[in-house]
Every structure is written in structure tokens, then in C-alpha cells.
C-alpha positions as CSV (number, residue, x, y, z in Angstrom):
1,M,39.8,7.2,-20.5
2,V,37.8,10.0,-22.0
3,D,34.8,7.8,-21.9
4,Q,35.4,7.0,-18.2
5,E,35.7,10.7,-17.4
6,M,32.7,11.6,-19.4
7,L,30.6,8.8,-17.7
8,A,31.8,10.0,-14.3
9,A,30.9,13.6,-15.1
10,M,27.4,12.5,-16.4
11,E,26.9,10.4,-13.3
12,Q,27.8,13.4,-11.1
13,M,25.5,15.7,-13.1
14,I,22.6,13.2,-12.9
15,G,23.2,12.7,-9.2
16,N,23.2,16.5,-8.6
17,K,20.0,16.9,-10.6
18,L,18.3,14.0,-8.7
19,R,19.4,15.4,-5.3
20,A,18.1,18.8,-6.3
21,G,14.8,17.3,-7.4
22,L,14.5,15.2,-4.3
23,E,15.1,18.0,-1.8
24,P,11.6,19.5,-2.4
25,L,10.1,16.1,-2.1
26,E,11.9,15.4,1.1
27,M,10.7,18.7,2.5
28,K,7.1,17.8,1.5
29,I,7.4,14.4,3.0
30,G,8.7,16.0,6.3
31,K,5.7,18.3,6.4
32,L,3.4,15.4,5.7
33,D,5.0,13.4,8.5
34,E,4.5,16.4,10.9
35,R,0.9,16.7,9.8
36,T,0.4,12.9,10.2
37,Q,1.8,13.0,13.7
38,Q,-0.5,15.9,14.6
39,L,-3.5,14.0,13.2
40,E,-2.6,11.0,15.2
41,A,-2.3,13.1,18.4
42,D,-5.7,14.7,17.6
43,T,-7.3,11.3,17.0
44,R,-6.0,10.1,20.3
45,Y,-7.4,13.2,22.0
46,V,-10.8,12.7,20.3
47,K,-10.9,9.0,21.3
48,I,-10.1,10.0,24.9
49,V,-12.9,12.7,24.9
50,Q,-15.4,10.3,23.4
51,A,-14.5,7.7,26.0
52,G,-14.9,10.3,28.7
53,N,-18.2,11.4,27.4
54,S,-19.4,7.8,27.3
55,I,-18.2,7.2,30.9
56,L,-19.9,10.4,32.0
57,H,-23.1,9.5,30.3
58,R,-23.0,6.0,31.9
59,Q,-22.3,7.6,35.3
60,D,-25.2,10.0,34.9
61,S,-27.5,7.1,34.0
62,I,-26.3,5.1,37.0
63,E,-26.7,8.1,39.3
64,K,-30.2,8.7,38.1
65,C,-31.2,5.1,38.5
66,Y,-29.6,4.9,41.9
67,A,-31.3,8.1,43.0
68,D,-34.7,7.0,41.8
69,T,-34.3,3.6,43.4
70,S,-33.0,5.1,46.6
71,A,-36.1,7.4,46.8
72,R,-38.4,4.4,46.3
73,Y,-36.6,2.5,49.0
74,L,-36.9,5.4,51.4
75,E,-40.6,5.8,50.7
76,Q,-41.2,2.1,51.2
77,K,-39.1,2.1,54.4
78,E,-41.3,4.9,55.8
79,R,-44.4,2.9,54.9
80,I,-43.0,-0.2,56.5
81,D,-42.1,1.7,59.6
82,R,-45.7,3.1,59.9
83,L,-47.1,-0.4,59.4
84,A,-44.8,-1.8,62.0
85,K,-45.9,0.9,64.5
86,E,-49.6,0.1,63.8
87,I,-48.9,-3.7,64.2
88,W,-47.2,-3.0,67.6
89,R,-50.2,-0.9,68.7
90,I,-52.7,-3.6,67.6
91,S,-50.5,-6.2,69.3
92,D,-50.4,-4.1,72.5
93,A,-54.2,-3.6,72.4
94,I,-54.8,-7.4,72.0
95,K,-52.4,-8.1,74.9
96,E,-54.2,-5.5,77.0
97,R,-57.6,-7.0,76.2
98,E,-56.4,-10.5,76.9
99,G,-55.5,-9.4,80.4
100,R,-59.1,-8.2,80.9
101,P,-61.4,-11.1,79.8
102,E,-64.5,-9.5,81.4
103,E,-64.4,-6.6,79.0
104,V,-64.2,-8.9,76.0
105,Q,-67.2,-10.9,77.1
106,G,-69.2,-8.0,78.3
């Protein structure tokens, strides 16, 4: 029985030493886990910011392209409107002359 008691005492002593040695490791693991979680949160934030920046850049590009195109369309519309007015005037002048054949011949 003495051997059994001695083995139980040694087991208890070794268990106590292991638990005492594991406590600092568990604390370090807990700190590392907290840091890992914070890094994951920071990484998610950075990805969101990068996505936002990409979207804003694309939006700026689209707006610039749209504004440039819109300005060109407005400019061409004004030109087309002027040409249409001139065509109407020419058409009216032709119709007016067709009504007076003596002026055309004379």
C-alpha cells in the first residue's frame, strides 16, 4: 500500500506542477485569442473600407463619364436645334417662292 500511496502523492504533485505550469500558458493563449479576434475585426474593417473606396472610385468615374457625355449631348442637341430652325426657314422660303412663280422666273 505504501507504493500506492506514494504513486498517488507523486501523481498529485505532478498534476499540481503541470497545472501551475499551464496557467501562464492559458493566460497567454487567452491574450493571443483576444488579439486574434481584434485583428479579425480590423481586417473586416479594412476590407469594408477598401470596398467602399473602390465603389467611390467607380462612382466618380461613372459620374465623370456621364457628365462629359451629357455635356456633349447637350451641345449636339443645341446644334441640331439650330440646324432644324435653319431648315424650317429654308423650307418656308422655298414654299414662299413656289407661291410666286413670276419672281423665280424674273
